[in-house]
C-alpha positions in Angstrom: -13.0 -5.2 12.8 -10.3 -5.0 15.5 -7.8 -2.2 15.6 -4.4 -2.2 17.1 -1.8 0.6 17.1 1.9 0.0 16.3 4.6 2.6 15.6 1.8 5.2 15.2 0.4 3.2 12.3 -3.0 1.6 12.3 -3.3 -2.0 11.3 -6.8 -3.4 10.6 -7.3 -7.0 11.4 -10.0 -8.3 9.1 -12.7 -10.1 11.1 -15.4 -10.2 8.3 -17.3 -13.4 7.6 -16.5 -13.2 3.9 -12.7 -13.4 4.6 -11.5 -17.0 5.2 -8.3 -15.8 7.0 -9.1 -13.8 10.1 -5.5 -13.5 11.0 -4.6 -11.1 8.2 -3.3 -7.6 8.8 -3.8 -4.6 6.5 -1.7 -1.4 6.2 -2.3 1.5 3.8 1.1 2.7 2.8 1.5 6.3 1.5 4.1 6.5 -1.3 5.4 9.3 -3.5 4.6 9.6 -7.2 8.2 8.9 -8.1 8.2 5.7 -6.0 5.0 4.6 -7.8 6.4 5.2 -11.3 10.0 4.1 -10.8 9.6 1.5 -8.0 11.3 1.7 -4.6 12.5 -0.3 -1.6 10.7 0.9 1.5 10.8 -0.1 5.1 7.4 -0.9 6.5 6.2 -1.8 10.0 4.7 -5.2 10.7 3.5 -6.6 14.0 6.7 -8.7 14.0 9.1 -5.8 13.3 10.1 -3.7 10.4 10.7 -5.3 7.0 11.9 -3.8 3.7 9.6 -4.3 0.7 10.0 -3.7 -3.0 7.4 -1.4 -4.7 7.2 -2.6 -8.3 7.6 0.1 -11.0 4.4 1.4 -12.5 2.4 0.7 -9.3 -1.0 2.3 -9.0 -2.9 3.4 -5.9 -4.9 0.5 -4.5 -2.3 -2.1 -5.5 -2.1 -4.8 -2.9 1.2 -6.4 -1.9 1.3 -9.5 0.3 3.8 -10.3 3.1 3.3 -14.0 3.7 3.3 -15.0 7.3 3.6 -11.4 8.6 0.1 -11.3 10.0 -1.2 -12.5 13.4 0.1 -15.9 14.6 -2.4 -18.0 16.6 -1.0 -21.4 17.4 0.2 -23.1 14.2 -2.0 -20.7 12.0 -0.3 -17.7 10.5 -1.9 -14.7 8.8 -0.5 -12.5 6.1 0.1 -8.8 6.0 -1.3 -6.9 3.1 0.1 -3.5 2.0 -2.2 -1.3 0.1 -0.4 1.4 -1.8 -1.7 5.0 -1.8 0.0 7.5 -4.0 0.3 10.9 -2.3 1.1 14.2 -4.1 3.1 16.9 -2.5 1.1 19.1 -0.1 2.4 22.3 -1.8 1.7 23.3 -5.4 4.5 22.1 -7.7 4.5 23.9 -11.0 7.2 21.7 -12.5 5.0 18.6 -11.8 1.9 20.4 -13.1 3.7 21.3 -16.4 5.0 17.8 -16.8 1.5 16.3 -16.2 0.0 18.7 -18.8 2.3 17.2 -21.4 2.3 13.6 -20.2 -1.4 13.2 -19.4 -2.6 13.4 -23.0 -0.4 10.4 -24.0 -2.8 7.7 -22.7 -6.3 7.1 -21.4 -7.5 5.2 -18.3 -11.3 5.5 -18.9 -13.4 4.1 -21.7 -17.1 4.4 -21.1 -18.3 3.7 -24.7 
């Protein structure tokens, strides 16, 4: 794996044998809970400059978004940039958010082990 630093963000260039495109770039993008639930337009750095992307509503952590042609260019070959969303909660305790989650969290389940 090769690492390069740009705008104080780390991009990981995938060099694994299992990946057919070795010119792809990956960025983990921290987003707020409201941006994940409601969707948002966010400016993100690429190795070719900043671009604005749309975060779809109801996005979960780990969701991967593709920016076609925004990876590494080598001759006529072009890689893609992948944005992996990571939902971040506020660093300080938020009682309003906790109260909301106590009511909201019982409305659905995400695990079924039976």
